MILUMDO-911463 format. One line per field, with one value per residue (C-alpha): x, y, z; residue number from 1; residue in three letters. Coordinates in Angstrom, 1 decimal. Example, Ala and Ser with C-alpha at 12.3 -4.5 7.8 and 13.67 -1.06 7.14 Angstrom:
X = c(12.3	13.7) .
Y = c(-4.5	-1.1) .
Z = c(7.8	7.1) .
nr = c(1	2) .
rest = c(ALA	SER) .
//
This chain:
X = c(13.6	16.5	17.3	13.7	13.7	17.0	15.5	12.2	13.6	11.6	12.6	11.3	8.0	7.5	8.4	5.9	3.1	3.6	3.7	1.0	-2.1	-0.7	-0.1	-3.6	-5.2	-3.1	-4.1	-7.8	-8.2	-5.5	-4.0	-7.0	-9.4	-6.7	-6.2	-10.0	-10.6	-8.0	-9.7	-13.2	-12.0	-11.3	-14.8	-18.2	-19.7	-22.9	-24.2	-25.6	-23.7	-19.9	-18.6	-20.1	-21.9	-21.7	-22.5	-19.3	-16.8	-13.2	-13.0	-9.4	-8.6	-11.9	-12.9	-9.5	-9.7	-13.2	-11.9	-9.1	-11.6	-14.0	-13.5	-14.7	-11.8	-9.3	-11.1	-11.0	-7.3	-6.5	-8.3	-6.4	-3.2	-4.2	-4.9	-1.6	0.3	-1.4	-0.6	3.1	4.0	1.6	0.8	4.3	6.3	3.8	3.7	7.5	7.5	5.1	6.9	10.3	9.0	7.4	10.4	12.9	10.7	10.7	7.2	5.5	2.6	3.9	1.6	-1.5	-0.6	0.2	-3.2	-5.0	-3.2	-3.7	-7.4	-8.9	-7.4	-9.6	-12.9	-15.1	-14.3	-18.0	-18.6	-15.7	-17.0	-20.5	-19.2	-16.9	-19.6	-21.8	-19.0	-18.3	-22.0	-23.3	-25.1	-22.4	-19.9	-17.3	-19.6	-20.5	-16.8	-15.9	-18.8	-17.4	-14.4	-16.2	-19.9	-22.0	-19.5	-21.1	-19.9	-19.7	-17.5	-20.3	-21.3	-18.1	-16.5	-13.1	-13.1	-15.3	-12.3	-10.5	-12.5	-11.8	-8.1	-8.1	-9.9	-7.6	-4.6	-6.2	-7.3	-4.3	-1.3	-1.5	-0.9	2.5	3.3	2.9	5.0	7.9	7.6	8.0	11.1	12.7	12.7	14.9	17.7	20.6	20.4	24.2	24.6	22.6	24.4	27.8	26.7	25.5	28.8	30.7	28.7	26.1	23.0	19.4	19.2	22.4	21.2	18.0	19.6	22.8	21.6	17.8	16.7	19.3	18.4	14.8	15.3	13.5	10.7	10.1	9.9	7.4	5.4	5.4	4.1	1.3	0.4	0.4	-1.7	-4.1	-4.6	-5.4	-8.1	-9.7	-13.4	-15.3	-14.3	-15.1	-18.3	-19.4	-18.5	-19.4	-20.4	-18.4	-20.5	-20.9	-21.2	-18.8	-15.9	-14.8	-14.9	-11.9	-10.9	-12.5	-15.7	-15.6	-15.3	-18.2	-20.5	-19.6	-20.2	-23.3	-25.1	-27.3	-26.3	-23.7	-20.7	-18.7	-15.9	-15.2	-15.3	-12.7	-10.6	-10.5	-9.5	-6.8	-5.5	-5.4	-3.4	-0.9	-0.6	0.0	2.7	4.5	4.4	5.8	8.6	9.5	9.6	11.9	14.2	14.3	15.2	17.9	19.5	19.2	18.2	20.3	20.4	18.5	20.8) .
Y = c(-27.1	-29.0	-26.1	-26.0	-29.7	-29.3	-26.5	-28.4	-30.8	-32.9	-30.6	-27.5	-29.3	-30.3	-26.7	-25.2	-27.6	-26.8	-23.0	-22.7	-23.2	-20.5	-18.1	-18.7	-18.0	-14.9	-13.5	-14.4	-12.9	-10.2	-9.0	-9.1	-7.3	-4.6	-4.0	-4.1	-1.7	0.7	0.6	1.1	4.1	5.9	5.5	6.9	3.5	3.8	0.3	-2.4	-4.4	-3.7	-5.6	-4.5	-1.5	1.4	4.0	3.5	6.2	6.9	10.0	9.9	11.1	12.9	10.7	11.0	14.8	14.6	12.3	14.7	17.6	15.7	16.8	13.4	11.8	13.8	13.0	9.3	9.5	11.4	8.7	6.0	7.8	7.9	4.1	3.5	5.6	3.6	0.3	1.0	3.1	1.5	-2.2	-3.1	-1.6	-2.9	-6.3	-6.5	-5.3	-8.0	-10.7	-9.6	-9.6	-13.1	-14.5	-13.3	-14.5	-11.1	-11.8	-14.9	-16.6	-15.7	-18.3	-16.8	-13.2	-14.4	-16.0	-12.9	-10.5	-12.7	-13.5	-10.4	-11.5	-14.6	-12.9	-11.8	-8.2	-7.4	-8.7	-6.7	-3.6	-3.9	-4.7	-1.6	0.5	-0.3	0.3	3.8	4.7	7.7	5.3	2.6	1.5	4.1	6.9	5.5	5.0	8.6	9.9	8.3	10.6	13.6	13.8	15.2	14.3	13.9	11.4	13.2	10.7	9.5	13.1	15.1	15.0	15.7	12.9	10.2	8.5	8.1	5.0	3.3	3.9	2.5	-0.6	-1.1	-0.9	-3.3	-5.8	-6.4	-5.9	-9.6	-10.5	-8.8	-10.2	-13.8	-12.9	-11.5	-14.2	-16.9	-15.2	-14.4	-18.2	-18.6	-16.5	-18.6	-18.5	-18.9	-15.4	-13.9	-16.0	-14.9	-11.3	-11.5	-13.2	-10.3	-7.9	-6.7	-5.2	-6.1	-3.0	-3.8	-7.4	-5.9	-3.2	-5.0	-8.6	-8.9	-5.9	-6.3	-10.0	-9.1	-6.5	-8.5	-9.4	-5.7	-4.9	-7.7	-6.4	-2.9	-4.1	-6.1	-3.0	-0.7	-3.1	-3.8	-0.1	0.7	-1.9	-1.1	-1.5	-4.0	-2.6	1.0	0.0	-1.9	0.8	4.0	3.3	6.5	8.7	11.4	13.2	10.7	12.1	8.6	7.2	5.5	4.9	1.4	2.7	5.8	3.5	1.3	4.2	5.6	2.3	1.0	3.8	6.8	7.4	4.6	5.9	2.8	4.6	6.9	3.9	2.1	5.3	5.1	1.4	2.1	4.9	2.6	0.0	2.6	4.2	0.8	0.0	3.3	3.0	-0.6	0.5	3.3	0.8	-1.4	1.5	2.6	-0.9	-1.3	2.0	2.0	-1.5	-4.3	-7.8	-10.8	-13.6) .
Z = c(-32.7	-31.2	-29.0	-27.7	-27.0	-25.1	-23.1	-22.5	-20.0	-17.5	-14.7	-16.4	-17.3	-13.7	-12.6	-15.0	-14.1	-10.4	-10.9	-13.5	-11.2	-8.8	-11.7	-13.1	-9.8	-9.2	-12.6	-12.1	-8.6	-8.4	-11.7	-13.9	-11.5	-10.8	-14.6	-15.2	-12.3	-13.8	-17.2	-15.7	-13.7	-17.0	-18.5	-18.0	-17.1	-15.0	-14.8	-17.0	-19.6	-19.8	-22.8	-26.0	-24.6	-27.2	-24.5	-22.6	-23.4	-22.4	-20.1	-19.0	-15.5	-14.9	-12.0	-10.3	-10.5	-9.0	-6.2	-5.3	-5.2	-2.8	0.8	2.0	0.2	2.2	5.5	4.7	3.7	6.9	9.0	7.1	8.0	11.6	11.6	9.8	12.4	15.2	13.4	12.7	15.8	18.2	17.4	16.2	19.2	21.7	20.1	20.2	23.8	24.9	22.9	24.4	28.0	27.5	25.6	28.2	31.0	32.7	34.1	35.5	33.8	30.3	28.6	30.3	29.2	25.7	25.4	26.7	24.4	21.3	22.1	20.4	17.1	17.0	17.7	14.8	13.9	13.7	17.2	18.5	16.8	18.2	21.7	21.7	20.2	23.2	25.6	24.2	23.7	25.6	28.1	28.1	30.7	29.6	30.4	33.8	34.6	33.7	35.7	38.8	38.6	37.1	38.0	35.2	32.5	29.1	26.5	23.2	21.4	19.2	18.1	18.1	14.6	16.0	18.6	17.0	15.5	18.9	20.0	16.6	17.0	20.5	19.4	16.5	18.8	21.3	18.7	16.5	18.8	19.7	16.0	16.0	19.4	18.0	14.9	17.0	19.6	17.0	15.5	18.9	19.5	16.4	17.8	19.1	22.9	23.1	21.6	24.4	27.0	25.7	25.7	29.3	30.4	28.8	30.9	28.4	30.0	29.0	26.9	25.0	24.4	23.0	20.8	19.7	19.2	19.0	17.0	14.2	14.0	13.6	10.9	8.2	10.5	11.4	7.7	7.2	10.1	8.7	5.4	7.1	9.1	6.1	4.0	6.8	7.7	4.0	3.8	7.2	6.7	8.8	12.2	11.2	9.6	12.7	15.2	13.4	9.7	9.0	11.2	12.4	9.1	7.5	9.7	10.7	7.1	5.7	2.0	1.8	3.4	1.1	-1.9	-0.6	-0.2	-3.6	-5.3	-3.5	-1.8	-2.9	-6.6	-7.4	-9.3	-10.3	-12.1	-9.1	-6.8	-9.0	-9.0	-5.2	-5.3	-7.8	-5.6	-2.6	-4.5	-5.7	-2.2	-0.7	-3.3	-2.7	1.1	0.9	-1.4	1.0	3.9	1.8	0.9	4.6	5.8	3.1	4.1	7.9	8.9	10.1	8.5	9.7	10.5) .
nr = c(1	2	3	4	5	6	7	8	9	10	11	12	13	14	15	16	17	18	19	20	21	22	23	24	25	26	27	28	29	30	31	32	33	34	35	36	37	38	39	40	41	42	43	44	45	46	47	48	49	50	51	52	53	54	55	56	57	58	59	60	61	62	63	64	65	66	67	68	69	70	71	72	73	74	75	76	77	78	79	80	81	82	83	84	85	86	87	88	89	90	91	92	93	94	95	96	97	98	99	100	101	102	103	104	105	106	107	108	109	110	111	112	113	114	115	116	117	118	119	120	121	122	123	124	125	126	127	128	129	130	131	132	133	134	135	136	137	138	139	140	141	142	143	144	145	146	147	148	149	150	151	152	153	154	155	156	157	158	159	160	161	162	163	164	165	166	167	168	169	170	171	172	173	174	175	176	177	178	179	180	181	182	183	184	185	186	187	188	189	190	191	192	193	194	195	196	197	198	199	200	201	202	203	204	205	206	207	208	209	210	211	212	213	214	215	216	217	218	219	220	221	222	223	224	225	226	227	228	229	230	231	232	233	234	235	236	237	238	239	240	241	242	243	244	245	246	247	248	249	250	251	252	253	254	255	256	257	258	259	260	261	262	263	264	265	266	267	268	269	270	271	272	273	274	275	276	277	278	279	280	281	282	283	284	285	286	287	288	289	290	291	292	293	294	295	296	297	298	299	300	301	302	303) .
rest = c(MET	LYS	ARG	PHE	LEU	ALA	TRP	TRP	THR	GLU	GLU	ARG	ARG	ALA	TYR	LEU	LEU	LEU	VAL	LEU	PRO	GLY	VAL	LEU	VAL	TYR	TRP	ALA	VAL	MET	ALA	PHE	PRO	THR	ILE	PHE	SER	LEU	GLY	LEU	SER	MET	THR	ASN	TYR	ASN	GLY	GLY	VAL	ILE	PHE	GLY	ASN	PRO	ASN	ILE	GLN	PHE	VAL	GLY	LEU	ARG	HIS	TYR	LEU	ARG	MET	PHE	ASN	ASP	ARG	TYR	PHE	TRP	ILE	SER	LEU	LYS	ASN	ASN	GLY	LEU	ILE	MET	ALA	VAL	SER	VAL	PHE	GLY	GLN	ILE	PRO	LEU	GLY	PHE	LEU	PHE	ALA	TYR	VAL	ILE	HIS	ARG	LYS	LEU	ILE	LYS	PHE	GLY	ASP	PHE	PHE	GLN	THR	ILE	ILE	TYR	LEU	PRO	CYS	VAL	ILE	SER	THR	ILE	VAL	VAL	GLY	ARG	LEU	TRP	GLN	SER	PHE	PHE	SER	PRO	TYR	GLY	PRO	PHE	THR	LYS	PHE	MET	GLN	ARG	PHE	GLN	PRO	GLY	TRP	GLU	ASN	GLU	LEU	ALA	TYR	ASP	PRO	GLN	LYS	ALA	ILE	LEU	PRO	VAL	LEU	PHE	VAL	ILE	LEU	TRP	MET	TYR	THR	GLY	GLN	TYR	MET	ILE	ILE	PHE	LEU	ALA	ASN	LEU	GLN	LYS	ILE	ASP	PRO	SER	LEU	ILE	GLU	ALA	ALA	ARG	ILE	ASP	GLY	ALA	SER	GLU	TRP	GLN	VAL	LEU	THR	ARG	ILE	MET	LEU	PRO	ALA	LEU	SER	GLY	VAL	ILE	VAL	THR	ALA	CYS	ILE	LEU	ALA	ILE	SER	GLY	SER	LEU	LYS	SER	PHE	ASP	LEU	VAL	TYR	ALA	MET	THR	ALA	GLY	ASN	PRO	ALA	ARG	ARG	THR	SER	VAL	LEU	ALA	LEU	TYR	MET	TYR	ASP	THR	ALA	PHE	LYS	HIS	SER	PRO	ASN	TYR	PRO	LEU	ALA	ASN	SER	ILE	SER	VAL	PHE	MET	VAL	LEU	LEU	SER	PHE	ILE	LEU	ILE	VAL	LEU	VAL	ARG	ILE	THR	GLU	ALA	ARG	PHE	GLY	GLY	ARG	GLU	GLU) .
//
């Protein structure tokens, strides 16, 4: 008892009181739903009362096997992979490029371009999706523009299963690049200008300043940006739903939309939908760990 009283100091009491609300919220909105979803994915639950229902039985990994045997799951996973590739290898490099050019004052009217590039991030995703859907429609401005260069050109983007995802990828690249530009621009301003000035005095070129000073200093920021891009690409839903709703023939579906259709459309299958959500969580965790390992092995260190 004396040992407990010695441990239970005023500082520890204050610490626990401050941390406890956050821990409770985390368990309520994150940890418990994840564990509950994992448990539900291994049952035969098909609606109605959950707790105390004698008809609910444990079925193991049956729904996961069904998920892996569904061709639409692999189509959705492939589309998420494409979105992830555009996010990591498109949005982040472009965002850094724009931030670097504006920070180094390599162009005039930097504030204007910063506002224009970031503007899509503050517009409602549904509004953006509907606008671009009209733009790429068979009778929209994109078709008219292409027909000026190639008379008689037919816009089949909305009907071709192999090309329907391309407008979605373009809009994702256009919409979220500004977010990473702001992140990099804020962190570029934290780098000591005297380091850059000293390097320039010593004869370093702009490329050497970029690769020897700025990129190593932003190592941690790049990892954070990659984690944001990966998590954002895996939960892509609203933009895809607004532009294509997964059509044609569900060829533009993503995992979140595939889960939504499974849970709430046609014949709802709640355990299968939960299996998809658990897979998304595990995939996100694995990818983030891989990013961390890659950064620890090959990345620099943020000063």
